[in-house]
DRENVEX-579607 format. One record per atom (N, C-alpha, C): residue in one letter; atom name; x, y, z. Coordinates in steps of 0.2 Angstrom, whole numbers. Last residue first. Layout:
// DRENVEX-579607
 residu atome     x     y     z
      a    CA     X     Y     Z
...
// end
This chain:
// DRENVEX-579607
 residu atome     x     y     z
      i     N   619   943   260
      i    CA   618   944   267
      i     C   625   945   269
      l     N   623   942   245
      l    CA   616   945   246
      l     C   614   946   252
      d     N   634   937   241
      d    CA   635   943   246
      d     C   629   944   244
      f     N   634   924   236
      f    CA   634   931   232
      f     C   632   937   234
      f     N   638   917   248
      f    CA   641   915   242
      f     C   639   921   237
      k     N   627   922   257
      k    CA   634   921   258
      k     C   638   921   250
      g     N   616   914   250
      g    CA   616   923   253
      g     C   624   925   253
      r     N   620   901   250
      r    CA   616   905   245
      r     C   619   913   246
      v     N   620   900   264
      v    CA   625   899   260
      v     C   625   902   252
      i     N   607   901   267
      i    CA   612   906   269
      i     C   618   906   266
      y     N   598   892   262
      y    CA   599   899   258
      y     C   604   904   262
      c     N   604   881   269
      c    CA   605   880   262
      c     C   605   887   257
      a     N   597   885   283
      a    CA   606   884   281
      a     C   608   884   272
      g     N   583   883   276
      g    CA   587   890   280
      g     C   595   890   279
      v     N   584   869   277
      v    CA   583   873   270
      v     C   587   881   273
      v     N   588   865   289
      v    CA   590   863   284
      v     C   590   864   276
      g     N   576   872   296
      g    CA   585   873   298
      g     C   588   871   292
      a     N   565   867   292
      a    CA   566   872   291
      a     C   572   877   292
      n     N   561   853   291
      n    CA   566   855   287
      n     C   568   863   286
      a     N   552   851   300
      a    CA   558   847   304
      a     C   563   850   298
      g     N   541   866   294
      g    CA   543   860   299
      g     C   550   857   302
      l     N   539   872   284
      l    CA   544   867   281
      l     C   547   861   287
      k     N   530   881   289
      k    CA   527   877   284
      k     C   532   871   282
      s     N   524   884   305
      s    CA   528   884   300
      s     C   526   880   296
      t     N   508   893   307
      t    CA   513   888   310
      t     C   517   887   305
      k     N   504   911   312
      k    CA   504   904   307
      k     C   510   900   310
      f     N   497   926   309
      f    CA   499   920   313
      f     C   497   914   310
      k     N   499   943   307
      k    CA   495   935   305
      k     C   500   932   308
      v     N   492   958   316
      v    CA   497   953   315
      v     C   493   946   310
      d     N   482   969   312
      d    CA   484   967   309
      d     C   489   961   306
      q     N   480   969   328
      q    CA   473   968   322
      q     C   477   966   316
      n     N   489   973   336
      n    CA   489   964   336
      n     C   482   963   331
      v     N   490   986   340
      v    CA   495   984   337
      v     C   495   976   333
      l     N   478   990   342
      l    CA   478   995   337
      l     C   486   990   335
      n     N   477   982   357
      n    CA   473   980   349
      n     C   476   985   345
      l     N   491   977   362
      l    CA   487   980   361
      l     C   484   980   355
      s     N   491   959   371
      s    CA   495   966   366
      s     C   490   970   366
      h     N   485   951   378
      h    CA   488   954   383
      h     C   494   960   379
      r     N   474   944   371
      r    CA   472   947   378
      r     C   476   952   382
      k     N   483   939   362
      k    CA   474   944   359
      k     C   474   948   365
      l     N   490   932   366
      l    CA   494   937   364
      l     C   489   941   363
      a     N   481   921   371
      a    CA   485   925   376
      a     C   490   930   372
      t     N   476   916   357
      t    CA   471   918   364
      t     C   475   924   369
      q     N   490   912   354
      q    CA   484   916   350
      q     C   480   919   356
      v     N   491   902   363
      v    CA   496   906   363
      v     C   493   912   358
      p     N   480   892   363
      p    CA   481   896   367
      p     C   488   903   368
      l     N   482   890   348
      l    CA   477   894   350
      l     C   477   896   357
      q     N   495   883   348
      q    CA   494   887   345
      q     C   489   893   346
      l     N   494   870   355
      l    CA   497   874   356
      l     C   496   882   353
      y     N   484   862   348
      y    CA   485   862   354
      y     C   489   868   358
      d     N   486   864   334
      d    CA   481   869   335
      d     C   481   867   347
      s     N   502   857   335
      s    CA   498   860   329
      s     C   492   866   335
      v     N   511   849   337
      v    CA   505   848   342
      v     C   499   854   339
      a     N   523   853   331
      a    CA   518   847   328
      a     C   512   847   332
      a     N   529   863   338
      a    CA   524   866   334
      a     C   522   860   330
      l     N   539   857   345
      l    CA   532   858   350
      l     C   526   860   343
      t     N   551   859   336
      t    CA   548   852   335
      t     C   541   853   340
      g     N   548   872   325
      g    CA   552   869   331
      g     C   546   863   333
      g     N   537   889   325
      g    CA   538   882   321
      g     C   543   880   329
      i     N   526   901   323
      i    CA   528   896   328
      i     C   530   890   325
      i     N   528   917   317
      i    CA   528   911   315
      i     C   528   906   318
      v     N   518   933   313
      v    CA   524   928   319
      v     C   521   919   317
      l     N   519   948   304
      l    CA   519   940   304
      l     C   522   936   310
      e     N   524   960   306
      e    CA   517   958   299
      e     C   515   950   302
      p     N   525   967   321
      p    CA   527   964   315
      p     C   521   964   310
      n     N   528   975   332
      n    CA   523   978   328
      n     C   524   974   322
      f     N   538   977   341
      f    CA   538   976   335
      f     C   534   980   330
      i     N   530   977   355
      i    CA   538   981   354
      i     C   539   983   346
      n     N   519   970   353
      n    CA   519   979   355
      n     C   524   983   354
      v     N   526   959   352
      v    CA   522   961   347
      v     C   522   969   346
      l     N   531   958   363
      l    CA   538   959   359
      l     C   533   959   353
      m     N   524   956   372
      m    CA   526   960   374
      m     C   531   963   367
      a     N   516   945   366
      a    CA   512   951   365
      a     C   518   955   367
      l     N   524   936   373
      l    CA   526   935   366
      l     C   523   942   363
      y     N   520   933   385
      y    CA   526   935   381
      y     C   528   937   377
      r     N   508   928   382
      r    CA   507   932   385
      r     C   514   936   386
      g     N   513   914   375
      g    CA   507   920   371
      g     C   507   925   374
      l     N   518   908   383
      l    CA   521   909   378
      l     C   517   914   372
      k     N   509   905   391
      k    CA   515   910   394
      k     C   517   910   388
      e     N   498   897   385
      e    CA   497   904   388
      e     C   503   907   389
      g     N   507   884   382
      g    CA   504   891   377
      g     C   502   899   379
      m     N   507   880   395
      m    CA   514   883   392
      m     C   511   886   386
      e     N   494   876   393
      e    CA   497   880   398
      e     C   503   885   397
      e     N   495   866   384
      e    CA   490   873   384
      e     C   492   878   388
      i     N   504   857   388
      i    CA   504   859   383
      i     C   502   867   382
      v     N   495   852   398
      v    CA   504   855   401
      v     C   505   859   395
      e     N   485   848   393
      e    CA   483   851   397
      e     C   491   855   400
      i     N   491   836   385
      i    CA   488   841   382
      i     C   488   848   386
      a     N   495   828   395
      a    CA   500   832   391
      a     C   495   839   387
      l     N   482   824   401
      l    CA   487   828   403
      l     C   492   833   401
      v     N   475   819   389
      v    CA   474   824   393
      v     C   477   827   396
      d     N   480   815   373
      d    CA   482   813   381
      d     C   477   820   386
      e     N   477   810   360
      e    CA   474   814   364
      e     C   473   816   371
      q     N   485   801   354
      q    CA   480   797   358
      q     C   480   805   362
      e     N   494   809   343
      e    CA   490   802   342
      e     C   485   800   348
      v     N   496   821   349
      v    CA   495   821   343
      v     C   489   814   340
      v     N   499   817   362
      v    CA   496   823   361
      v     C   492   823   355
      a     N   509   807   361
      a    CA   503   806   366
      a     C   499   812   366
      h     N   518   813   356
      h    CA   513   807   351
      h     C   509   805   356
      i     N   523   823   363
      i    CA   521   823   357
      i     C   515   819   355
      i     N   530   814   373
      i    CA   523   818   374
      i     C   521   820   369
      q     N   539   809   365
      q    CA   535   804   368
      q     C   527   808   369
      d     N   547   819   362
      d    CA   545   815   356
      d     C   539   812   359
      v     N   551   822   373
      v    CA   547   827   370
      v     C   543   823   365
      t     N   554   806   384
      t    CA   556   813   381
      t     C   550   816   377
      i     N   555   798   401
      i    CA   550   801   395
      i     C   552   806   393
      s     N   564   795   410
      s    CA   564   792   404
      s     C   561   796   397
      d     N   559   796   421
      d    CA   563   799   419
      d     C   567   801   415
      i     N   550   785   424
      i    CA   546   792   422
      i     C   553   797   419
      d     N   550   771   419
      d    CA   554   774   425
      d     C   554   782   418
      k     N   539   765   412
      k    CA   538   762   418
      k     C   546   770   422
      i     N   525   771   404
      i    CA   532   770   405
      i     C   536   769   411
      k     N   512   772   409
      k    CA   514   764   406
      k     C   520   765   406
      t     N   510   785   408
      t    CA   510   781   415
      t     C   513   774   414
      l     N   506   791   397
      l    CA   512   792   399
      l     C   515   786   405
      v     N   493   794   397
      v    CA   494   787   395
      v     C   501   785   394
      s     N   488   796   415
      s    CA   490   799   407
      s     C   493   791   404
      t     N   487   805   431
      t    CA   485   800   426
      t     C   487   802   417
      a     N   495   812   445
      a    CA   489   813   439
      a     C   490   805   433
      g     N   505   809   455
      g    CA   497   806   455
      g     C   494   806   449
      s     N   516   814   454
      s    CA   511   817   460
      s     C   504   813   460
      r     N   522   809   444
      r    CA   524   807   451
      r     C   521   809   456
      l     N   516   818   434
      l    CA   516   810   435
      l     C   518   807   443
      k     N   522   831   439
      k    CA   512   829   438
      k     C   512   822   439
      i     N   535   829   435
      i    CA   531   830   442
      i     C   523   829   443
      r     N   533   826   422
      r    CA   536   822   427
      r     C   535   823   432
      i     N   529   837   415
      i    CA   525   830   415
      i     C   527   826   421
      e     N   539   846   419
      e    CA   531   847   420
      e     C   528   841   419
      r     N   552   844   413
      r    CA   553   843   419
      r     C   544   842   423
      e     N   546   842   398
      e    CA   548   837   401
      e     C   547   833   409
      l     N   545   855   397
      l    CA   537   850   395
      l     C   540   844   399
      a     N   557   858   399
      a    CA   553   862   403
      a     C   546   858   402
      w     N   562   853   387
      w    CA   563   853   393
      w     C   561   853   398
      g     N   556   862   377
      g    CA   553   854   377
      g     C   556   851   382
      s     N   549   876   384
      s    CA   553   874   380
      s     C   551   868   381
      v     N   545   887   397
      v    CA   541   886   391
      v     C   547   883   386
      e     N   550   887   409
      e    CA   543   885   406
      e     C   540   885   402
      t     N   565   892   406
      t    CA   561   886   411
      t     C   554   885   413
      e     N   562   900   394
      e    CA   566   895   394
      e     C   563   890   400
      l     N   562   912   404
      l    CA   555   912   400
      l     C   558   904   396
      c     N   570   912   419
      c    CA   572   913   411
      c     C   563   908   411
      g     N   572   910   432
      g    CA   568   913   431
      g     C   568   914   424
      k     N   590   910   434
      k    CA   585   908   436
      k     C   578   912   432
      k     N   607   904   424
      k    CA   602   911   428
      k     C   598   907   429
      g     N   612   896   415
      g    CA   615   895   423
      g     C   611   902   426
      c     N   607   893   404
      c    CA   611   899   402
      c     C   615   900   410
      q     N   596   884   406
      q    CA   603   880   402
      q     C   609   887   402
      c     N   592   888   424
      c    CA   590   887   416
      c     C   596   885   412
      i     N   585   882   438
      i    CA   590   885   434
      i     C   590   884   426
      v     N   571   888   445
      v    CA   574   882   439
      v     C   579   886   436
      d     N   565   895   454
      d    CA   571   892   458
      d     C   573   888   451
      n     N   554   909   448
      n    CA   556   902   450
      n     C   563   901   452
      n     N   546   921   444
      n    CA   551   922   450
      n     C   550   913   454
      f     N   551   924   426
      f    CA   547   921   431
      f     C   551   921   439
      v     N   557   931   417
      v    CA   552   934   418
      v     C   547   930   425
      p     N   572   938   409
      p    CA   569   935   417
      p     C   562   937   416
      a     N   574   928   394
      a    CA   571   934   397
      a     C   567   931   404
      h     N   578   918   387
      h    CA   582   920   392
      h     C   579   927   395
      g     N   570   916   374
      g    CA   570   912   380
      g     C   573   913   385
      f     N   577   925   365
      f    CA   569   926   368
      f     C   568   921   375
      e     N   588   930   359
      e    CA   588   925   365
      e     C   581   926   366
      g     N   589   938   347
      g    CA   583   933   346
      g     C   584   927   355
      s     N   605   942   342
      s    CA   599   943   342
      s     C   594   938   344
      y     N   620   943   342
      y    CA   618   937   345
      y     C   609   937   347
      g     N   628   952   335
      g    CA   626   946   331
      g     C   622   941   336
      s     N   631   963   341
      s    CA   634   959   341
      s     C   632   952   339
      k     N   617   971   338
      k    CA   625   975   336
      k     C   630   969   336
      g     N   606   960   326
      g    CA   608   964   332
      g     C   618   968   331
      y     N   602   953   316
      y    CA   607   951   320
      y     C   609   954   327
      y     N   588   950   305
      y    CA   590   955   310
      y     C   596   951   315
      l     N   588   946   288
      l    CA   590   944   294
      l     C   592   949   300
      g     N   576   956   281
      g    CA   582   955   280
      g     C   584   952   286
      g     N   565   965   279
      g    CA   567   960   273
      g     C   573   956   273
      k     N   565   972   289
      k    CA   565   976   283
      k     C   566   971   275
      c     N   569   959   299
      c    CA   568   965   298
      c     C   568   970   291
      v     N   565   946   306
      v    CA   565   947   299
      v     C   563   956   299
      i     N   573   935   320
      i    CA   567   940   317
      i     C   569   943   312
      g     N   569   920   328
      g    CA   573   922   323
      g     C   569   929   321
      m     N   571   914   345
      m    CA   567   917   342
      m     C   572   921   335
      g     N   569   900   356
      g    CA   573   904   352
      g     C   570   908   347
      l     N   569   888   368
      l    CA   567   893   366
      l     C   571   898   362
      g     N   574   870   367
      g    CA   575   875   369
      g     C   570   880   368
      w     N   568   859   359
      w    CA   571   858   367
      w     C   572   865   370
      s     N   558   871   354
      s    CA   562   864   354
      s     C   564   865   362
      i     N   550   886   345
      i    CA   551   881   352
      i     C   554   874   352
      n     N   554   898   340
      n    CA   558   891   338
      n     C   556   888   344
      v     N   545   909   330
      v    CA   547   908   337
      v     C   547   900   334
      f     N   551   924   321
      f    CA   548   918   321
      f     C   550   914   327
      l     N   542   939   316
      l    CA   546   934   321
      l     C   545   927   321
      v     N   545   950   304
      v    CA   543   942   302
      v     C   545   942   311
      e     N   541   959   289
      e    CA   544   960   295
      e     C   541   954   300
      q     N   539   959   276
      q    CA   546   959   279
      q     C   549   960   283
      e     N   528   947   267
      e    CA   529   951   273
      e     C   538   952   273
      n     N   524   940   256
      n    CA   526   946   256
      n     C   528   950   263
      k     N   525   925   262
      k    CA   524   927   256
      k     C   526   936   254
      v     N   531   913   272
      v    CA   532   920   273
      v     C   530   921   263
      v     N   530   898   273
      v    CA   524   902   275
      v     C   522   911   273
      g     N   545   896   263
      g    CA   540   894   268
      g     C   532   897   270
      c     N   555   902   256
      c    CA   551   895   253
      c     C   548   893   259
      n     N   560   912   266
      n    CA   563   910   259
      n     C   558   906   254
      y     N   557   912   278
      y    CA   556   918   274
      y     C   557   917   267
      e     N   560   897   282
      e    CA   553   899   281
      e     C   552   907   276
      g     N   575   899   283
      g    CA   570   894   277
      g     C   562   897   275
      f     N   576   911   292
      f    CA   577   911   284
      f     C   572   907   278
      t     N   570   903   303
      t    CA   568   909   302
      t     C   568   911   295
      m     N   580   893   304
      m    CA   574   892   301
      m     C   571   896   299
      a     N   592   903   306
      a    CA   592   900   301
      a     C   585   897   298
      r     N   588   906   319
      r    CA   588   911   313
      r     C   589   909   307
      s     N   588   894   325
      s    CA   582   898   325
      s     C   584   903   319
      d     N   602   891   325
      d    CA   597   886   321
      d     C   592   890   321
      n     N   615   902   322
      n    CA   611   899   325
      n     C   604   897   322
      e     N   628   896   309
      e    CA   622   900   310
      e     C   619   896   318
      l     N   645   897   302
      l    CA   641   894   308
      l     C   635   899   307
      y     N   651   891   287
      y    CA   648   895   288
      y     C   645   892   297
      t     N   664   885   277
      t    CA   660   883   281
      t     C   658   890   285
      k     N   671   877   261
      k    CA   670   884   264
      k     C   663   882   268
      v     N   675   861   266
      v    CA   672   864   262
      v     C   671   871   264
      n     N   683   851   272
      n    CA   685   854   265
      n     C   681   857   259
      i     N   680   845   284
      i    CA   676   842   278
      i     C   676   845   271
      k     N   690   849   291
      k    CA   689   842   291
      k     C   685   841   285
      s     N   691   864   289
      s    CA   695   859   287
      s     C   696   851   290
      e     N   677   869   294
      e    CA   679   869   286
      e     C   686   861   285
      i     N   679   866   307
      i    CA   676   862   302
      i     C   679   860   295
      i     N   688   877   309
      i    CA   689   870   312
      i     C   686   865   307
      a     N   679   886   305
      a    CA   689   885   303
      a     C   690   878   305
      s     N   670   887   313
      s    CA   668   886   307
      s     C   674   884   302
      l     N   675   890   325
      l    CA   673   883   325
      l     C   673   882   318
      p     N   689   899   327
      p    CA   684   898   323
      p     C   681   891   323
      k     N   700   898   342
      k    CA   702   896   333
      k     C   692   897   331
      e     N   704   897   353
      e    CA   705   904   350
      e     C   705   904   344
      e     N   696   881   358
      e    CA   701   884   357
      e     C   699   894   354
      f     N   686   875   360
      f    CA   690   874   365
      f     C   696   878   363
      y     N   669   876   361
      y    CA   674   882   361
      y     C   678   879   365
      f     N   658   867   356
      f    CA   665   867   354
      f     C   669   871   354
      f     N   643   879   361
      f    CA   647   871   360
      f     C   653   872   356
      s     N   643   892   366
      s    CA   639   887   368
      s     C   643   880   367
      y     N   649   901   356
      y    CA   650   901   362
      y     C   648   897   368
      s     N   656   897   340
      s    CA   650   897   344
      s     C   654   896   352
      f     N   663   907   327
      f    CA   663   906   334
      f     C   656   904   337
      g     N   662   915   315
      g    CA   660   910   315
      g     C   662   904   322
      e     N   659   929   313
      e    CA   665   927   314
      e     C   669   919   317
      r     N   646   932   310
      r    CA   652   935   306
      r     C   658   930   309
      s     N   640   921   319
      s    CA   640   920   313
      s     C   645   923   308
      n     N   642   917   334
      n    CA   643   922   332
      n     C   646   922   325
      i     N   630   910   343
      i    CA   634   909   339
      i     C   636   916   337
      r     N   624   902   360
      r    CA   626   909   357
      r     C   632   909   349
      g     N   610   892   353
      g    CA   615   895   360
      g     C   620   903   355
      t     N   615   877   341
      t    CA   608   882   346
      t     C   613   885   350
      l     N   618   876   323
      l    CA   620   877   331
      l     C   615   880   336
      n     N   622   875   306
      n    CA   618   876   313
      n     C   616   872   317
      i     N   632   876   296
      i    CA   631   874   300
      i     C   627   875   307
      c     N   634   876   279
      c    CA   632   880   285
      c     C   629   875   289
      a     N   645   878   267
      a    CA   640   872   268
      a     C   639   877   275
      g     N   649   877   247
      g    CA   649   880   254
      g     C   644   877   258
      v     N   647   876   236
      v    CA   653   882   235
      v     C   653   882   244
      i     N   652   859   229
      i    CA   648   861   234
      i     C   652   866   237
      k     N   660   854   220
      k    CA   654   857   217
      k     C   652   861   222
      q     N   669   848   224
      q    CA   672   853   224
      q     C   665   858   221
      r     N   662   834   230
      r    CA   663   839   235
      r     C   667   846   231
      p     N   649   828   217
      p    CA   657   832   218
      p     C   658   837   221
      v     N   637   820   222
      v    CA   639   827   222
      v     C   645   828   223
      e     N   634   808   230
      e    CA   636   807   224
      e     C   637   816   219
      s     N   632   806   243
      s    CA   629   810   238
      s     C   629   809   231
      k     N   641   799   249
      k    CA   635   794   247
      k     C   633   799   242
      d     N   649   811   253
      d    CA   652   804   249
      d     C   648   800   248
      i     N   641   818   260
      i    CA   646   822   253
      i     C   646   816   249
      f     N   638   809   273
      f    CA   635   811   269
      f     C   636   813   262
      n     N   651   807   277
      n    CA   651   804   274
      n     C   643   804   271
      n     N   655   823   281
      n    CA   660   820   279
      n     C   655   813   273
      i     N   644   822   292
      i    CA   645   827   286
      i     C   646   825   278
      i     N   649   812   300
      i    CA   644   812   297
      i     C   642   816   291
      d     N   662   818   305
      d    CA   661   812   299
      d     C   653   811   297
      c     N   658   830   309
      c    CA   662   831   305
      c     C   661   821   299
      l     N   652   823   322
      l    CA   650   827   317
      l     C   651   830   309
      k     N   664   818   328
      k    CA   658   814   325
      k     C   654   818   320
      d     N   669   829   331
      d    CA   672   825   324
      d     C   667   819   325
      l     N   661   834   341
      l    CA   665   838   335
      l     C   667   831   330
      s     N   660   822   351
      s    CA   654   824   347
      s     C   657   829   340
      e     N   675   823   353
      e    CA   673   818   352
      e     C   665   819   347
      r     N   676   834   362
      r    CA   680   834   355
      r     C   677   829   351
      n     N   661   840   368
      n    CA   666   837   367
      n     C   669   836   362
      n     N   648   842   371
      n    CA   652   849   372
      n     C   657   846   373
      e     N   636   836   361
      e    CA   639   835   369
      e     C   647   839   369
      l     N   624   826   354
      l    CA   626   835   355
      l     C   628   835   362
      s     N   623   813   345
      s    CA   622   816   351
      s     C   625   822   352
      y     N   614   806   333
      y    CA   618   808   333
      y     C   616   814   342
      e     N   607   799   318
      e    CA   607   796   324
      e     C   614   802   327
      i     N   598   809   306
      i    CA   606   804   308
      i     C   606   804   313
      n     N   585   815   305
      n    CA   584   808   309
      n     C   593   804   310
      e     N   586   816   286
      e    CA   584   817   292
      e     C   585   812   299
      a     N   593   822   270
      a    CA   594   816   275
      a     C   591   818   283
      i     N   589   828   256
      i    CA   588   828   261
      i     C   587   821   268
      k     N   594   835   240
      k    CA   593   827   245
      k     C   593   828   252
      v     N   588   843   233
      v    CA   592   839   229
      v     C   591   832   236
      n     N   578   858   231
      n    CA   582   853   238
      n     C   584   845   232
      k     N   584   871   222
      k    CA   579   863   223
      k     C   583   860   228
      n     N   591   882   218
      n    CA   588   883   224
      n     C   583   875   225
      d     N   599   881   205
      d    CA   592   883   204
      d     C   588   883   211
      a     N   609   874   212
      a    CA   610   880   209
      a     C   603   882   208
      s     N   601   862   223
      s    CA   606   864   218
      s     C   606   871   217
      q     N   607   859   243
      q    CA   602   862   237
      q     C   607   864   232
      l     N   606   845   253
      l    CA   611   848   247
      l     C   604   852   245
      g     N   605   843   272
      g    CA   603   844   265
      g     C   607   847   260
      i     N   604   835   286
      i    CA   606   837   282
      i     C   604   838   275
      a     N   602   834   302
      a    CA   600   834   297
      a     C   602   837   292
      i     N   605   824   317
      i    CA   607   828   313
      i     C   602   829   307
      a     N   601   821   336
      a    CA   600   820   328
      a     C   601   824   322
      t     N   600   825   349
      t    CA   599   817   348
      t     C   601   817   341
      r     N   598   839   347
      r    CA   602   837   351
      r     C   603   829   351
      k     N   603   843   329
      k    CA   600   843   336
      k     C   603   841   342
      v     N   609   854   317
      v    CA   613   850   324
      v     C   608   850   329
      e     N   608   854   301
      e    CA   604   856   307
      e     C   607   851   312
      v     N   616   859   286
      v    CA   617   854   292
      v     C   614   859   298
      g     N   618   862   269
      g    CA   614   864   275
      g     C   613   859   280
      l     N   627   867   253
      l    CA   625   863   261
      l     C   624   866   267
      f     N   624   869   238
      f    CA   625   873   242
      f     C   622   866   250
      y     N   633   868   221
      y    CA   627   867   226
      y     C   629   868   235
      f     N   633   870   203
      f    CA   636   871   211
      f     C   629   871   216
      a     N   628   866   192
      a    CA   633   868   191
      a     C   638   869   199
      n     N   614   860   192
      n    CA   620   855   194
      n     C   627   858   194
      p     N   606   866   185
      p    CA   606   866   190
      p     C   611   862   194
      n     N   613   882   175
      n    CA   614   875   177
      n     C   613   871   183
      i     N   603   895   174
      i    CA   608   892   177
      i     C   609   886   177
      g     N   599   902   157
      g    CA   599   899   165
      g     C   604   896   166
      y     N   592   910   144
      y    CA   598   907   146
      y     C   596   905   156
      i     N   583   913   129
      i    CA   583   914   136
      i     C   588   908   141
      s     N   586   921   112
      s    CA   588   915   116
      s     C   586   916   126
      p     N   574   931   103
      p    CA   581   931   108
      p     C   582   925   111
      r     N   570   932    86
      r    CA   568   927    92
      r     C   573   928    97
      r     N   567   945    75
      r    CA   571   940    77
      r     C   569   937    86
      g     N   551   951    75
      g    CA   558   952    73
      g     C   562   945    77
      g     N   536   952    86
      g    CA   540   952    80
      g     C   548   953    80
      a     N   535   947   100
      a    CA   528   952    96
      a     C   530   951    88
      t     N   542   932   102
      t    CA   540   939   102
      t     C   535   940    99
      d     N   546   915   110
      d    CA   541   921   106
      d     C   541   928   107
      i     N   563   913   111
      i    CA   557   912   117
      i     C   553   916   111
      k     N   573   899   112
      k    CA   572   903   107
      k     C   564   904   113
      g     N   583   888   125
      g    CA   580   890   117
      g     C   577   896   115
      f     N   592   887   136
      f    CA   585   885   135
      f     C   581   887   127
      d     N   606   884   138
      d    CA   603   888   133
      d     C   597   886   133
      y     N   616   887   154
      y    CA   612   882   150
      y     C   609   887   145
      v     N   631   888   163
      v    CA   624   891   160
      v     C   622   888   153
      i     N   640   880   165
      i    CA   638   883   170
      i     C   632   888   170
      g     N   649   876   157
      g    CA   644   872   160
      g     C   639   872   163
      e     N   659   883   150
      e    CA   661   881   156
      e     C   654   875   160
      e     N   650   887   139
      e    CA   658   884   137
      e     C   659   880   145
      l     N   642   895   145
      l    CA   641   891   141
      l     C   646   884   140
      l     N   652   905   151
      l    CA   649   901   156
      l     C   646   896   153
      e     N   658   912   139
      e    CA   661   906   143
      e     C   657   904   149
      g     N   645   916   133
      g    CA   647   913   130
      g     C   652   906   135
      i     N   641   925   142
      i    CA   636   919   143
      i     C   639   914   141
      l     N   651   936   141
      l    CA   651   933   147
      l     C   647   927   146
      r     N   648   940   128
      r    CA   653   937   129
      r     C   653   932   136
      t     N   636   945   130
      t    CA   636   941   125
      t     C   642   934   125
      i     N   638   956   138
      i    CA   633   950   140
      i     C   635   944   137
      t     N   647   964   130
      t    CA   650   961   134
      t     C   646   954   137
      p     N   636   967   120
      p    CA   642   964   118
      p     C   645   958   125
      i     N   629   975   128
      i    CA   626   969   125
      i     C   631   963   124
      s     N   635   982   144
      s    CA   634   981   137
      s     C   632   976   134
      y     N   629   978   160
      y    CA   633   979   156
      y     C   630   980   147
      g     N   619   982   170
      g    CA   620   987   167
      g     C   626   987   161
      t     N   610   971   173
      t    CA   616   973   176
      t     C   621   980   175
      e     N   597   973   169
      e    CA   598   970   174
      e     C   604   972   178
      k     N   600   976   154
      k    CA   597   979   158
      k     C   598   978   163
      s     N   606   964   150
      s    CA   609   969   150
      s     C   607   976   155
      l     N   596   954   154
      l    CA   602   951   156
      l     C   605   960   157
      n     N   588   960   142
      n    CA   586   958   149
      n     C   592   961   154
      p     N   596   954   132
      p    CA   596   961   132
      p     C   593   962   138
      i     N   598   940   135
      i    CA   603   944   134
      i     C   602   952   133
      t     N   585   932   146
      t    CA   588   935   140
      t     C   593   939   139
      n     N   584   922   159
      n    CA   583   929   155
      n     C   586   928   149
      e     N   581   913   173
      e    CA   580   911   166
      e     C   579   921   163
      g     N   581   921   189
      g    CA   580   918   186
      g     C   582   917   177
      s     N   587   929   202
      s    CA   582   931   196
      s     C   578   927   190
      v     N   597   923   205
      v    CA   592   926   209
      v     C   587   928   206
      t     N   606   917   194
      t    CA   602   912   201
      t     C   597   914   205
      l     N   608   926   185
      l    CA   603   922   184
      l     C   601   917   189
      t     N   614   934   194
      t    CA   608   936   191
      t     C   604   932   189
      r     N   625   928   198
      r    CA   622   928   203
      r     C   616   930   202
      v     N   632   925   185
      v    CA   629   919   187
      v     C   625   921   196
      m     N   637   940   185
      m    CA   631   937   179
      m     C   628   931   182
// end
């Protein structure tokens, strides 16, 4: 009953009986119990063509909450979503350093606990938390094989014991995809590719309206396609991955190389070239229209579009979304991606593909994490 009202929205007892298959007396009894517990509200009578006016019932927004946590390299974003799927509170850019050690894990849990304590939402009303991490995540069993893999115990269970809230793990790109799918740029599309170009390069896939995980749960490792003949060692330990030339860390490396070779840019005022960050490069593009930074971004977009065309030919999606940190440069990245994608993909395949930029932006991961908890809680995913 709670699931039906949460997913379908406010409804009457006769309609709830039709949707659930339970008799009207049973629905009436269950609604009465939920009203007493404060989980359901009576929103009053609705007008009808004639006869007795039925009452309409809906979930109390404060009955329970979902917690989403997006863990980035240098910051954390946390959000709470109410039972009626409204974002109650989102805290962005909480200072944090993601390192593969126990101190970093303890700091993560401290930040989550501090957020909950200050949220004024009783901890017992938070039915679950989803933690988004980059890299290889086994969300079914709660393991992270890229960060915090210190013992043969699920990371989700370790965090759960520290924050006293049921905890799930998810790959950051998949969580962002789910956020956009539920309340972002996705409308009615059921076949979607979401490209997350941030520090690394990842992908989320929606297939037949649901997140696609693959056999072992590691789908979407787009950035580790071995497509370049270079000697750059990727974060995965291999050479030639797409991520070595299309990602935030590749952008920093390329900008530094060009500056050392004498290229001019507004970034030259930064004395320590090695300290130049993705955020500074984005600012140079968006706020100062720096020619060097724009050229590097456009080259990166062309490469991304070329290899994205391969996936479009394979999946024939309805929609491709560009999201992540670098999506903030907007058309400087999006246009070369689209141009290369059309040039290298089959006309019969790409003519029906829509191409959009993330609507949720920096909040996509947090929102998606909340929806994942919601899906887990109601056995929807």
